[in-house]
C-alpha positions as CSV (number, residue, x, y, z in Angstrom):
1,M,-0.1,0.1,0.1
2,K,1.4,3.6,-0.8
3,N,1.9,6.1,1.6
4,D,-1.1,8.3,0.6
5,E,-3.4,5.1,0.4
6,L,-2.3,4.5,4.2
7,K,-3.1,8.1,5.0
8,F,-6.5,7.9,3.6
9,F,-7.0,4.6,5.1
10,A,-6.1,5.9,8.7
11,A,-8.4,8.5,8.3
12,Q,-11.4,6.1,7.4
13,L,-10.6,4.3,10.5
14,G,-11.0,7.3,12.6
15,A,-7.3,8.5,13.0
16,Q,-7.1,11.9,15.1
17,I,-6.6,14.2,12.5
18,P,-7.3,18.1,12.1
19,T,-10.9,18.5,11.2
20,L,-12.7,21.6,10.2
21,D,-16.6,21.5,10.4
22,L,-18.3,24.0,7.8
23,H,-21.9,23.1,8.5
24,G,-24.0,26.1,8.5
25,F,-21.5,28.5,7.2
26,Y,-22.2,30.8,4.1
27,P,-19.9,29.9,1.2
28,S,-17.8,33.1,1.4
29,D,-17.4,32.5,5.4
30,A,-16.7,28.8,4.8
31,L,-13.7,29.8,2.3
32,D,-12.1,32.2,4.8
33,K,-12.4,29.5,7.4
34,L,-10.9,27.1,5.0
35,D,-8.1,29.3,4.0
36,I,-6.9,29.7,8.0
37,F,-7.4,25.9,8.6
38,I,-5.2,24.8,5.9
39,Y,-2.6,27.5,7.1
40,Q,-2.9,26.3,10.4
41,C,-2.4,22.5,9.1
42,I,0.8,23.5,7.3
43,E,2.1,25.5,10.3
44,K,1.6,22.3,12.3
45,N,3.2,20.1,9.9
46,A,0.0,18.2,9.8
47,D,0.2,15.4,6.8
48,S,-3.7,15.0,6.5
49,A,-6.7,16.8,7.8
50,R,-10.4,16.3,7.3
51,I,-13.2,19.0,6.1
52,I,-16.6,18.3,6.7
53,Y,-19.2,20.1,4.7
54,G,-22.3,17.9,5.0
55,G,-25.0,17.2,2.6
56,G,-27.5,20.0,1.7
57,T,-27.7,21.6,-1.5
58,G,-24.1,20.6,-2.5
59,K,-23.0,24.4,-2.7
60,L,-20.4,24.2,0.1
61,R,-19.1,20.7,-1.3
62,E,-18.5,22.5,-4.4
63,I,-16.8,25.5,-3.6
64,V,-14.8,23.4,-1.0
65,L,-13.6,20.9,-3.9
66,A,-13.0,23.9,-6.1
67,K,-10.9,25.6,-3.5
68,L,-8.9,22.7,-2.7
69,K,-7.8,22.2,-6.1
70,E,-6.3,25.7,-5.8
71,Y,-3.9,25.1,-2.9
72,K,-0.5,24.3,-4.1
73,V,0.3,22.6,-0.6
74,V,-2.7,19.9,-1.2
75,T,-1.4,17.0,-2.9
76,K,-4.4,14.9,-2.8
77,F,-8.0,14.6,-1.6
78,Q,-10.7,12.1,-1.3
79,E,-14.4,12.7,-0.6
80,E,-16.1,10.5,2.0
81,G,-19.7,11.3,2.1
82,G,-20.3,14.7,3.4
83,S,-16.4,15.3,4.0
84,V,-13.1,15.3,2.3
85,V,-9.7,14.1,3.5
86,V,-6.9,16.5,2.5
87,L,-3.3,15.2,2.2
88,F,-0.4,17.6,2.3
């Protein structure tokens, strides 16, 4: 199993990784929170994190995934029903 696969697997098993819950935030506020969260993860040398956007209309999901593609520090990400696990 590759290192990235092991990180995703550990996150699926419930490993303690930094988590950001964006339920109830407006999209613009969610993006501000996401920027800060990604910065904090990098400052703490985290190798993975979870971002929860929930179900709903799918708008938060859409903007979060689009924004993750813009971060140069994000190497991969994988969706998991209402959330996404991010690798740095």
